[in-house]
Short mmCIF file of the C-alpha atoms (twelve columns), coordinates in Angstrom:
data_MODEL
# 
_entry.id   MODEL 
# 
loop_
_atom_site.group_PDB 
_atom_site.id 
_atom_site.type_symbol 
_atom_site.label_atom_id 
_atom_site.label_alt_id 
_atom_site.label_comp_id 
_atom_site.label_asym_id 
_atom_site.label_seq_id 
_atom_site.Cartn_x 
_atom_site.Cartn_y 
_atom_site.Cartn_z 
_atom_site.pdbx_PDB_model_num 
ATOM 1   C CA . MET A 1   170.435 -147.853 62.209 1 
ATOM 2   C CA . GLN A 2   167.922 -150.283 63.753 1 
ATOM 3   C CA . SER A 3   166.622 -153.190 61.785 1 
ATOM 4   C CA . LYS A 4   162.886 -153.498 61.130 1 
ATOM 5   C CA . ARG A 5   162.719 -156.463 63.501 1 
ATOM 6   C CA . THR A 6   164.332 -154.517 66.376 1 
ATOM 7   C CA . ALA A 7   162.102 -151.483 65.819 1 
ATOM 8   C CA . ALA A 8   158.976 -153.652 65.782 1 
ATOM 9   C CA . GLY A 9   160.061 -155.379 68.987 1 
ATOM 10  C CA . ALA A 10  160.709 -152.036 70.672 1 
ATOM 11  C CA . ALA A 11  157.299 -150.736 69.621 1 
ATOM 12  C CA . ARG A 12  155.630 -153.888 70.933 1 
ATOM 13  C CA . ALA A 13  157.471 -153.604 74.261 1 
ATOM 14  C CA . LEU A 14  156.428 -149.970 74.587 1 
ATOM 15  C CA . ALA A 15  152.794 -150.879 73.922 1 
ATOM 16  C CA . VAL A 16  152.920 -153.597 76.590 1 
ATOM 17  C CA . LEU A 17  154.426 -151.154 79.105 1 
ATOM 18  C CA . ALA A 18  151.755 -148.542 78.335 1 
ATOM 19  C CA . LEU A 19  148.993 -151.125 78.739 1 
ATOM 20  C CA . GLY A 20  150.470 -152.236 82.049 1 
ATOM 21  C CA . ALA A 21  150.621 -148.623 83.235 1 
ATOM 22  C CA . CYS A 22  146.961 -148.106 82.301 1 
ATOM 23  C CA . LEU A 23  145.955 -151.237 84.190 1 
ATOM 24  C CA . ALA A 24  148.026 -150.175 87.197 1 
ATOM 25  C CA . GLY A 25  146.310 -146.782 87.181 1 
ATOM 26  C CA . THR A 26  149.441 -144.722 86.567 1 
ATOM 27  C CA . LEU A 27  148.245 -143.615 83.135 1 
ATOM 28  C CA . PRO A 28  144.690 -142.627 82.278 1 
ATOM 29  C CA . ALA A 29  142.627 -145.013 80.202 1 
ATOM 30  C CA . PRO A 30  142.529 -144.198 76.491 1 
ATOM 31  C CA . ALA A 31  140.258 -141.236 75.719 1 
ATOM 32  C CA . TYR A 32  137.956 -143.267 73.491 1 
ATOM 33  C CA . ALA A 33  137.013 -145.429 76.481 1 
ATOM 34  C CA . GLN A 34  135.869 -142.361 78.429 1 
ATOM 35  C CA . ASP A 35  134.276 -140.234 75.693 1 
ATOM 36  C CA . LYS A 36  130.994 -142.057 75.242 1 
ATOM 37  C CA . PRO A 37  128.619 -141.662 78.175 1 
ATOM 38  C CA . ALA A 38  126.091 -144.335 78.925 1 
ATOM 39  C CA . VAL A 39  122.449 -143.891 78.013 1 
ATOM 40  C CA . VAL A 40  120.737 -141.952 80.794 1 
ATOM 41  C CA . ASP A 41  117.060 -142.166 81.750 1 
ATOM 42  C CA . LEU A 42  115.836 -138.606 82.235 1 
ATOM 43  C CA . ASN A 43  113.326 -139.711 84.879 1 
ATOM 44  C CA . THR A 44  115.886 -141.414 87.121 1 
ATOM 45  C CA . ALA A 45  119.150 -139.598 86.359 1 
ATOM 46  C CA . THR A 46  121.118 -137.995 89.167 1 
ATOM 47  C CA . LEU A 47  122.864 -134.640 88.939 1 
ATOM 48  C CA . ASP A 48  126.170 -136.441 88.303 1 
ATOM 49  C CA . ASP A 49  124.602 -138.608 85.572 1 
ATOM 50  C CA . LEU A 50  123.440 -135.491 83.754 1 
ATOM 51  C CA . ILE A 51  126.722 -133.623 84.178 1 
ATOM 52  C CA . ALA A 52  128.498 -136.553 82.491 1 
ATOM 53  C CA . LEU A 53  126.515 -135.883 79.298 1 
ATOM 54  C CA . PRO A 54  128.167 -133.865 76.517 1 
ATOM 55  C CA . GLY A 55  127.497 -130.139 76.837 1 
ATOM 56  C CA . ILE A 56  125.729 -130.376 80.204 1 
ATOM 57  C CA . GLY A 57  127.235 -128.528 83.134 1 
ATOM 58  C CA . ALA A 58  126.060 -128.243 86.725 1 
ATOM 59  C CA . LYS A 59  123.575 -125.405 86.083 1 
ATOM 60  C CA . ARG A 60  121.931 -127.059 83.100 1 
ATOM 61  C CA . ALA A 61  121.802 -130.410 84.895 1 
ATOM 62  C CA . GLN A 62  120.058 -128.747 87.843 1 
ATOM 63  C CA . ALA A 63  117.601 -127.074 85.449 1 
ATOM 64  C CA . ILE A 64  116.743 -130.521 84.036 1 
ATOM 65  C CA . LEU A 65  116.174 -131.906 87.545 1 
ATOM 66  C CA . ASP A 66  114.007 -128.887 88.442 1 
ATOM 67  C CA . ALA A 67  111.931 -129.329 85.276 1 
ATOM 68  C CA . ARG A 68  111.509 -133.032 86.013 1 
ATOM 69  C CA . LYS A 69  110.248 -132.244 89.508 1 
ATOM 70  C CA . GLU A 70  107.843 -129.531 88.254 1 
ATOM 71  C CA . ARG A 71  106.304 -131.752 85.580 1 
ATOM 72  C CA . GLY A 72  106.305 -134.964 87.572 1 
ATOM 73  C CA . GLY A 73  108.681 -136.558 85.071 1 
ATOM 74  C CA . PHE A 74  109.370 -136.407 81.368 1 
ATOM 75  C CA . GLN A 75  107.137 -138.057 78.797 1 
ATOM 76  C CA . SER A 76  109.715 -137.880 76.015 1 
ATOM 77  C CA . VAL A 77  113.259 -136.726 75.353 1 
ATOM 78  C CA . ASP A 78  111.745 -133.858 73.343 1 
ATOM 79  C CA . ASP A 79  110.413 -132.385 76.614 1 
ATOM 80  C CA . LEU A 80  113.949 -131.107 77.207 1 
ATOM 81  C CA . LEU A 81  113.223 -128.351 74.690 1 
ATOM 82  C CA . ASP A 82  111.216 -126.693 77.486 1 
ATOM 83  C CA . VAL A 83  114.310 -126.528 79.718 1 
ATOM 84  C CA . ARG A 84  116.093 -123.189 79.624 1 
ATOM 85  C CA . GLY A 85  119.414 -123.467 77.796 1 
ATOM 86  C CA . ILE A 86  118.529 -126.533 75.745 1 
ATOM 87  C CA . GLY A 87  117.695 -125.850 72.140 1 
ATOM 88  C CA . ALA A 88  117.149 -128.059 69.139 1 
ATOM 89  C CA . ALA A 89  120.873 -128.341 68.330 1 
ATOM 90  C CA . ASN A 90  121.751 -129.284 71.931 1 
ATOM 91  C CA . LEU A 91  118.952 -131.814 72.024 1 
ATOM 92  C CA . GLU A 92  120.160 -133.550 68.860 1 
ATOM 93  C CA . LYS A 93  123.673 -133.896 70.350 1 
ATOM 94  C CA . LEU A 94  122.175 -135.327 73.536 1 
ATOM 95  C CA . ARG A 95  119.525 -137.572 71.981 1 
ATOM 96  C CA . PRO A 96  121.775 -140.661 71.499 1 
ATOM 97  C CA . HIS A 97  122.607 -140.552 75.218 1 
ATOM 98  C CA . LEU A 98  119.061 -140.149 76.543 1 
ATOM 99  C CA . ARG A 99  115.949 -142.188 77.088 1 
ATOM 100 C CA . VAL A 100 112.729 -141.761 79.011 1 
ATOM 101 C CA . GLY A 101 111.561 -144.841 80.844 1 
ATOM 102 C CA . ARG A 102 107.967 -145.522 81.728 1 
ATOM 103 C CA . LYS A 103 106.922 -145.508 85.349 1 
ATOM 104 C CA . ASN A 104 107.901 -148.710 87.154 1 
ATOM 105 C CA . GLU A 105 110.031 -149.793 84.180 1 
ATOM 106 C CA . PRO A 106 113.523 -150.848 85.204 1 
ATOM 107 C CA . ALA A 107 116.273 -148.814 83.591 1 
ATOM 108 C CA . ARG A 108 118.196 -150.649 80.869 1 
# 
């Protein structure tokens, strides 16, 4: 039976090895580091920026870009309700990840 000291040392060594593997790129970064997308400006976002948002696939991202082009830009995040496939529930999940910048305003 291992002593508490030996078990703690083994756990610490394992944690150091896992961290080293993450830094070396042989293990993926922890999921929590990848789960939260950055805030995206609807008026400057690329297709890839939109696809990175929760619940947005390629088709829906393209629909957002098409709507942006048709309207000449979005005035508010709520304008997404006019995009096919985005309802009130989807919008509320997306809202923390979205912003609409004013023209000539640098993205934050």
